[in-house]
C-alpha positions as CSV (number, residue, x, y, z in Angstrom):
1,M,-3.8,14.8,-17.2
2,E,-7.6,14.2,-17.5
3,D,-7.4,11.5,-14.8
4,L,-6.2,14.2,-12.4
5,K,-9.4,16.2,-12.8
6,L,-11.8,15.6,-10.0
7,K,-15.5,15.2,-10.8
8,R,-17.9,17.9,-9.8
9,G,-19.1,17.3,-6.2
10,T,-16.0,15.5,-5.1
11,S,-15.4,15.9,-1.3
12,F,-12.4,17.7,0.1
13,I,-11.4,14.5,1.8
14,E,-11.1,12.7,-1.6
15,F,-9.2,15.7,-3.0
16,Y,-6.8,15.5,0.0
17,Y,-6.1,11.8,0.0
18,R,-5.8,11.6,-3.8
19,G,-3.3,14.4,-3.6
20,L,-1.3,12.6,-1.0
21,S,-1.2,9.5,-3.2
22,I,0.7,11.3,-5.9
23,T,4.4,10.5,-5.9
24,N,6.2,13.1,-8.0
25,S,6.4,16.9,-8.1
26,K,5.3,17.3,-11.7
27,E,2.1,15.3,-11.2
28,L,1.4,17.0,-7.9
29,A,1.8,20.5,-9.4
30,A,-0.5,19.5,-12.3
31,Y,-3.1,18.0,-9.9
32,I,-3.2,21.2,-7.8
33,K,-3.4,23.4,-10.8
34,I,-6.2,21.4,-12.4
35,N,-8.1,21.3,-9.1
36,K,-7.3,24.8,-8.0
37,W,-10.9,25.4,-6.7
38,Y,-10.4,22.7,-4.1
39,F,-6.9,23.8,-3.2
40,D,-7.9,27.4,-2.7
41,R,-10.7,26.4,-0.4
42,A,-8.7,23.9,1.6
43,K,-7.5,24.7,5.1
44,P,-4.2,26.6,5.3
45,E,-2.7,23.5,7.0
46,V,-3.6,21.3,4.0
47,Q,-2.2,23.8,1.5
48,E,1.0,24.0,3.4
49,Q,1.2,20.2,3.6
50,F,0.9,20.0,-0.2
51,R,3.6,22.7,-0.6
52,R,5.9,20.8,1.7
53,L,5.2,17.5,-0.1
54,Y,6.1,19.3,-3.4
55,R,9.4,20.5,-2.0
56,I,10.3,17.1,-0.7
57,Y,9.6,15.5,-4.1
58,K,11.6,18.2,-5.9
59,K,14.5,17.6,-3.5
60,Q,14.4,13.8,-4.0
61,E,14.2,14.2,-7.8
62,K,17.3,16.5,-7.9
63,K,19.1,14.0,-5.6
64,N,18.2,11.1,-8.0
65,E,19.3,13.1,-11.0
66,K,22.8,13.7,-9.5
67,K,23.1,9.9,-8.9
68,N,22.5,9.2,-12.5
Protein backbone atom coordinates (compact mmCIF):
# COMPACT_ATOMS: atom_id res chain seq x y z
CA MET A 1 0.00 0.00 0.00
CA GLU A 2 2.91 2.34 0.61
CA ASP A 3 3.71 2.31 -3.11
CA LEU A 4 0.25 3.81 -3.75
CA LYS A 5 1.02 6.90 -1.65
CA LEU A 6 2.06 9.84 -3.81
CA LYS A 7 4.97 12.00 -2.76
CA ARG A 8 4.28 15.53 -1.65
CA GLY A 9 4.26 17.90 -4.61
CA THR A 10 3.10 15.31 -7.13
CA SER A 11 1.13 16.82 -10.01
CA PHE A 12 -2.54 16.15 -10.63
CA ILE A 13 -1.59 14.72 -14.02
CA GLU A 14 0.59 12.08 -12.36
CA PHE A 15 -2.22 11.33 -9.88
CA TYR A 16 -4.65 10.90 -12.76
CA TYR A 17 -2.51 8.69 -15.01
CA ARG A 18 -1.26 6.56 -12.15
CA GLY A 19 -4.88 6.00 -11.10
CA LEU A 20 -5.80 4.98 -14.64
CA SER A 21 -2.99 2.42 -14.67
CA ILE A 22 -4.54 0.50 -11.75
CA THR A 23 -6.37 -2.61 -12.91
CA ASN A 24 -8.56 -3.78 -10.02
CA SER A 25 -11.24 -2.27 -7.81
CA LYS A 26 -9.57 -3.01 -4.47
CA GLU A 27 -6.32 -1.31 -5.43
CA LEU A 28 -8.14 1.64 -7.04
CA ALA A 29 -10.22 2.19 -3.89
CA ALA A 30 -7.07 2.07 -1.74
CA TYR A 31 -5.27 4.48 -4.09
CA ILE A 32 -8.12 7.01 -3.92
CA LYS A 33 -8.41 6.66 -0.15
CA ILE A 34 -4.66 7.10 0.41
CA ASN A 35 -4.51 10.07 -1.97
CA LYS A 36 -7.82 11.63 -0.94
CA TRP A 37 -6.38 15.15 -1.02
CA TYR A 38 -5.77 14.85 -4.78
CA PHE A 39 -9.11 13.17 -5.44
CA ASP A 40 -11.06 15.84 -3.54
CA ARG A 41 -9.40 18.62 -5.51
CA ALA A 42 -9.66 16.94 -8.92
CA LYS A 43 -12.22 18.15 -11.44
CA PRO A 44 -15.66 16.55 -11.08
CA GLU A 45 -15.19 14.88 -14.47
CA VAL A 46 -12.02 13.16 -13.21
CA GLN A 47 -13.75 12.04 -10.01
CA GLU A 48 -16.62 10.59 -12.03
CA GLN A 49 -14.21 8.83 -14.36
CA PHE A 50 -12.56 7.09 -11.38
CA ARG A 51 -15.99 6.13 -10.01
CA ARG A 52 -16.99 4.64 -13.37
CA LEU A 53 -13.69 2.78 -13.61
CA TYR A 54 -14.25 1.35 -10.12
CA ARG A 55 -17.73 0.13 -11.06
CA ILE A 56 -16.42 -1.46 -14.26
CA TYR A 57 -13.70 -3.30 -12.36
CA LYS A 58 -16.20 -4.50 -9.73
CA LYS A 59 -18.53 -5.78 -12.44
CA GLN A 60 -15.70 -7.62 -14.20
CA GLU A 61 -14.49 -9.16 -10.93
CA LYS A 62 -17.98 -10.44 -10.09
CA LYS A 63 -18.31 -11.85 -13.60
CA ASN A 64 -14.95 -13.62 -13.26
CA GLU A 65 -15.94 -15.04 -9.85
CA LYS A 66 -19.06 -16.60 -11.34
CA LYS A 67 -16.97 -18.27 -14.07
CA ASN A 68 -14.76 -19.93 -11.46
